[in-house]
C-alpha positions in Angstrom: -5.4 -12.3 -2.7 -7.6 -11.3 0.3 -9.2 -7.7 -1.1 -10.0 -9.6 -4.2 -11.2 -12.6 -2.3 -12.4 -11.4 0.8 -16.4 -12.4 0.4 -14.9 -16.1 -0.4 -12.8 -16.3 2.7 -15.3 -14.8 4.7 -18.0 -17.2 3.8 -16.0 -20.4 4.2 -14.8 -19.3 7.9 -18.4 -18.2 8.6 -18.0 -14.4 8.9 -20.1 -12.0 7.9 -18.5 -9.3 5.1 -18.5 -6.4 7.7 -16.9 -9.0 10.3 -14.0 -10.1 7.7 -12.7 -6.8 7.6 -10.8 -8.2 10.8 -8.8 -10.1 8.0 -7.7 -7.0 6.4 -7.2 -5.2 9.7 -4.7 -8.3 11.2 -2.3 -7.9 8.2 -2.4 -4.2 8.3 -1.8 -3.8 12.1 0.9 -6.2 11.9 2.7 -4.7 8.7 2.6 -1.4 10.7 4.0 -2.7 14.1 6.7 -5.4 12.9 8.1 -3.2 9.9 9.8 -0.4 12.1 10.8 -2.9 14.9 12.3 -5.0 12.2 14.1 -2.1 10.7 15.5 -0.6 13.6 16.8 -3.8 15.0 18.3 -5.4 11.3 20.1 -2.0 10.4 23.6 -3.6 11.1 22.8 -6.6 8.6 23.5 -7.0 5.2 20.5 -5.6 2.8 21.0 -8.7 0.4 21.0 -11.3 3.1 18.2 -9.5 4.8 16.1 -9.4 1.8 16.6 -12.9 1.0 15.5 -14.2 4.7 12.6 -12.2 4.7 11.7 -13.5 1.3 11.6 -16.8 3.0 9.7 -16.2 5.6 7.0 -14.7 3.2 7.0 -18.0 1.4 6.4 -20.0 4.6 3.3 -17.7 5.4 2.1 -17.7 2.2 2.1 -21.6 1.9 0.3 -21.7 5.5 -2.3 -19.5 4.1 -3.2 -21.7 1.4 -3.3 -24.7 3.6 -4.9 -23.6 6.7 -7.8 -25.6 8.4 -9.1 -22.8 10.4 -9.8 -19.1 10.6 -7.0 -18.8 13.6 -4.2 -20.3 11.9 -5.1 -18.1 8.5 -5.2 -15.2 10.6 -1.5 -16.2 12.2 -0.1 -17.1 8.3 -1.3 -13.5 7.6 1.0 -12.3 10.8 3.6 -14.2 9.1 3.3 -12.6 5.6 2.7 -9.2 7.0 5.7 -9.3 9.5 8.2 -9.2 6.6 6.1 -7.4 3.8 6.7 -4.1 4.8 10.6 -4.2 5.4 11.0 -6.0 2.2 9.2 -3.1 0.2 11.3 -0.7 2.0 14.3 -2.4 1.0 13.7 -2.0 -2.4 13.4 1.5 -1.7 16.5 2.0 -0.3 18.6 0.0 -2.7 17.1 1.9 -5.6 17.8 5.1 -3.8 21.3 4.1 -3.0 22.4 2.8 -6.7 20.6 5.9 -8.5 23.1 8.8 -9.1 20.6 11.6 -9.8 17.3 13.1 -8.4 15.2 12.2 -11.7 16.9 8.5 -11.6 15.9 8.1 -7.9 12.2 9.1 -8.4 11.8 7.0 -11.5 13.5 3.8 -10.1 11.2 4.1 -6.8 8.2 4.8 -9.3 9.1 1.5 -10.7 9.0 -0.2 -7.7 5.4 1.1 -7.0 4.8 0.2 -10.8 5.8 -3.6 -10.1 3.8 -3.7 -7.0 0.9 -2.2 -9.2 1.6 -4.7 -12.1 1.4 -7.4 -9.3 -2.1 -6.1 -8.6 -2.9 -5.9 -12.5 -2.2 -9.7 -13.0 -2.4 -11.1 -9.4 -5.7 -9.6 -8.3 -7.9 -10.5 -11.3 -6.0 -13.5 -11.6 -6.5 -14.7 -8.1 -10.1 -13.8 -8.6 -10.4 -16.0 -11.4 -8.7 -18.8 -10.0 -10.8 -18.6 -6.9 -13.9 -18.5 -8.9 -12.7 -21.5 -11.3 -11.3 -23.8 -8.4 -10.8 -22.4 -4.6 -9.4 -19.3 -3.2 -6.7 -21.3 -1.6 -5.2 -22.1 -4.9 -4.7 -18.5 -5.4 -2.5 -18.2 -2.7 -0.4 -21.2 -4.0 0.4 -19.2 -7.0 1.6 -16.3 -4.9 4.0 -19.0 -3.2 5.3 -20.0 -6.7 5.7 -16.3 -7.6 7.7 -15.8 -4.3 9.8 -18.9 -5.4 10.7 -17.1 -8.8 11.4 -13.7 -6.9 13.7 -15.2 -4.7 15.6 -16.6 -7.6 15.7 -13.4 -9.3 16.8 -11.6 -6.0 19.5 -13.8 -5.7 21.2 -12.8 -9.1 20.7 -9.1 -9.1 20.8 -7.5 -5.6 24.6 -6.3 -5.2 26.5 -8.0 -2.4 28.4 -4.8 -1.3 25.4 -2.3 -0.7 26.4 0.4 2.0 25.2 0.2 5.6 25.5 2.7 8.4 24.8 1.1 11.8 23.2 2.9 14.4 21.6 2.6 17.8 17.8 2.8 18.4 18.2 6.2 19.8 20.1 7.4 17.0 17.7 6.4 14.4 14.3 7.5 16.5 15.5 11.0 16.2 13.9 11.0 13.0 10.5 11.3 14.5 11.5 14.4 16.0 11.4 16.3 12.6 7.9 18.1 11.9 8.4 17.4 8.4 8.2 13.7 9.0 5.4 13.9 11.5 3.4 15.7 9.0 4.2 13.1 6.0 3.1 10.1 8.5 -0.2 11.6 9.0 -0.4 12.3 5.2 0.4 9.0 4.6 -2.2 7.3 6.9 -5.1 9.6 5.6 -3.9 9.0 2.0 -4.5 5.2 2.6 -7.6 5.7 4.6 -9.2 7.6 1.7 -8.4 4.4 -0.6 -9.5 1.9 1.5 -12.5 3.6 2.8 -14.2 2.0 0.2 -11.5 -0.2 -2.0 -12.1 -2.8 1.0 -14.9 -3.8 -0.4 -14.2 -3.3 -4.2 -15.4 -7.0 -5.1 -19.2 -6.4 -3.6 -19.2 -2.5 -4.9 -18.3 -4.0 -8.6 -20.8 -6.8 -8.1 -23.3 -6.4 -6.0 -23.7 -2.6 -6.2 -23.1 -2.2 -9.7 -24.4 -5.4 -11.1 -21.4 -6.9 -13.1 -21.0 -10.5 -13.2 -18.2 -12.8 -11.9 -16.7 -12.6 -15.2 -16.8 -8.9 -15.7 -15.3 -8.7 -12.1 -12.0 -9.9 -13.0 -12.1 -7.7 -16.2 -12.9 -4.3 -14.1 -9.9 -5.2 -11.7 -7.8 -5.9 -14.7 -8.9 -2.4 -15.7 -8.3 -0.3 -12.3 -4.9 -2.2 -12.3 -3.8 -1.1 -15.6 -4.8 2.4 -14.4 -2.5 2.0 -11.2 0.1 1.1 -13.2 -0.2 4.4 -15.3 -0.5 6.5 -12.4 2.4 5.1 -10.8 4.5 6.1 -13.8 2.9 9.7 -13.7 3.6 9.4 -9.8 7.4 9.1 -10.5 7.2 12.2 -12.6 5.5 14.1 -10.3 8.3 12.9 -7.8 11.2 14.1 -9.7 10.6 17.8 -9.0 8.8 19.2 -5.8 6.4 16.1 -5.8 4.5 16.9 -2.6 3.3 20.6 -3.6 2.3 19.2 -7.2 0.1 16.7 -5.4 -2.4 19.4 -4.1 -4.8 20.1 -7.3 -5.1 16.3 -7.5 -6.4 16.0 -3.7 -9.0 18.7 -4.7 -10.1 16.5 -7.4 -10.1 13.4 -5.2 -12.6 15.6 -2.7 -14.9 16.6 -5.6 -14.9 12.6 -7.1 -15.9 11.2 -3.4 -18.4 13.8 -3.1 -20.0 12.1 -6.1 -19.5 8.6 -5.1 -22.7 7.6 -3.7 -24.9 9.3 -6.6 -22.6 7.7 -9.2 -23.2 4.2 -7.7 -26.5 4.4 -8.7 -25.7 3.1 -12.2 -23.5 0.9 -13.3 -21.5 2.7 -15.9 -21.2 6.1 -14.1 -20.3 4.1 -10.9 -17.4 2.4 -13.0 -16.3 5.4 -14.7 -15.8 7.0 -10.8 -13.8 4.1 -9.7 -11.6 4.2 -12.7 -10.9 8.0 -11.9 -10.4 7.5 -8.0 -7.9 4.4 -8.5 -5.9 6.7 -10.8 -5.9 9.7 -9.0 -5.1 8.0 -5.6 -2.4 6.3 -6.8 -0.3 9.5 -7.6 0.9 9.9 -3.9 3.4 6.9 -3.6 6.3 8.1 -5.0 6.3 11.8 -3.9 6.0 10.6 -0.5 8.4 8.1 -0.5 11.1 10.3 -2.1 10.3 13.4 0.2 10.9 11.3 3.4 13.8 9.6 2.0 15.6 13.1 0.9 14.9 14.2 4.4 16.6 11.2 5.9 19.4 11.3 3.6 20.0 15.1 4.0 19.4 15.1 7.7 19.5 11.7 9.3 21.4 9.3 7.2 21.8 6.9 10.2 18.0 6.6 9.9 17.6 5.9 6.0 16.0 2.4 6.3 13.7 3.4 8.8 12.4 6.1 6.8 12.2 4.2 3.9 9.5 2.0 5.9 7.4 5.1 6.9 5.3 5.1 4.1 4.7 1.3 4.5 4.1 1.2 7.9 1.5 4.1 8.0 -0.3 3.2 4.9 -1.2 0.0 6.4 -2.2 1.8 9.6 -4.6 4.0 7.3 -5.6 0.7 5.8 -6.7 -0.7 9.1 -8.3 2.1 10.6 -10.4 3.0 7.5 -11.5 -1.0 7.0 -12.7 -0.6 10.8 -14.7 2.9 9.8 -15.6 1.6 6.5 -17.2 -1.8 8.4 -18.9 0.8 10.6 -20.2 2.8 7.6 -21.5 -0.3 5.9 -23.3 -1.4 8.9 -25.3 1.7 9.1 -25.7 3.1 5.5 -24.6 0.2 2.8 -22.2 -0.2 0.4 -22.6 3.1 -1.7 -22.2 5.2 1.3 -18.5 4.2 1.8 -17.9 7.3 -0.4 -18.5 9.5 2.4 -16.0 7.6 4.8 -13.3 8.1 2.0 -14.0 11.8 1.7 -13.4 12.3 5.3 -9.8 11.0 5.1 -9.3 12.9 2.0 -10.3 16.1 3.4 -7.6 15.6 6.1 -5.0 14.5 3.9 -5.3 17.7 1.9 -4.9 19.8 4.8 -1.9 18.0 5.9 -0.5 18.2 2.7 -0.9 22.1 2.1 0.7 22.3 5.7 3.5 20.0 5.1 4.3 21.8 1.8 4.3 25.2 3.8 6.8 23.6 6.6 9.0 22.4 3.8 9.3 25.6 2.2 10.2 27.4 5.4 12.8 24.9 6.2 14.2 25.5 2.8 14.4 29.2 3.5 16.4 28.6 6.8 18.8 26.3 5.2 
C-alpha cells in the first residue's frame, strides 16, 4: 500500500519524494528490530494463539493508518503493524515446516507462503493504487483492514491447536548467530533485499514519470509485475527443494547484467518495462531457498532456535529495504531516477560474492559431517 502510493502519501504530508523514503524506512527498521525480540520473548507461547494476537495488533495499526490526521501518527501506525508483521510471516513458515513430512513438501509449502504474499501484491498493490486514484489512498488501508478480518477468521479455523513448542532461554536461542552459515545467510538476505529496493522504492515514479506510462497503465503494469512475482515464487520453491542456494548462483550473475543495463533501458518505455519485468522475476527467486536453508540449519543443529531462525530472512530483508531505501534516496538526489540501477547493482555484486562463499562454507560443513 505504501510503496504503490508513496508519492500520494508524500504529497498529503508535504514531503518531497526523496524525503518520503523515511516512511518506508520506519516500517523496515521497526520490522527488523521488533521481529527478533518478539521471537525470543514469545518462544514459550502457543503458536496459534500468538498468531491470532498478532493479527489483532496488525488490524489496529492498519485502521490507525487509514484514519490518522498527521504524519507522526501515521508513522506510529506503521510502527504498530511493522512490529508484528515479521513474526506473523515467520510463524507461517514454522507452522508449514512442522506440518510437512518431506523436503519437497517443506520447500513447496514455504514457496506457497511466499506465493501468497506475492498474490497479495498482485491484487493489493494495483488495487490499492486504483482505489487511491479513484478515491483516497486512505481507502486502500481500509481495504487491508477488511482483508485482515477475513484472514483472522480463516486462521482461527485452519491453524492446528497442538503445534510443537520447544521453549528455550534467550541464550540458548542466540547461539544460532555463532554459526558462520547463518552469518553469511544474514548478509545475503540484506544485500538481496537491497538490490530489489535499490530501485523498487520508487517503482511508481519509474513507471509513470521515467517511462511515461499513464496512471491507468500504471495499475496494469503493477499487476503484470505482481503476476511475474507469483510465478517466480513457484520456481523459487522448486529451486529450494534440492540445494537451492547453489542453484541461485547463475541467476545472480544474470541480475548483475540486467542491472548494468538499467539506466540505458530506462530511456525507452518498452525496453524499460521489459527490463523491470525481468528483474522482478529473477529477484524473487531467492525467497524460498534462503528460508529453507536457515530452517534446515536450525532444525538440524539448533532445534531450540527454529522460530528465531524463521524470522531471519524477514528481519534482514527489511534491514536491506531500509538501507537501500536510504541509498536510493541519495542516488535520486544526485543522479535522478534512471540511475537507481547502479544503486541496486552494488548490492547485487555483494550478494553474489556472499552467495558463492556461503555455498562453499556449506559444502565444507557437509564434508565434515
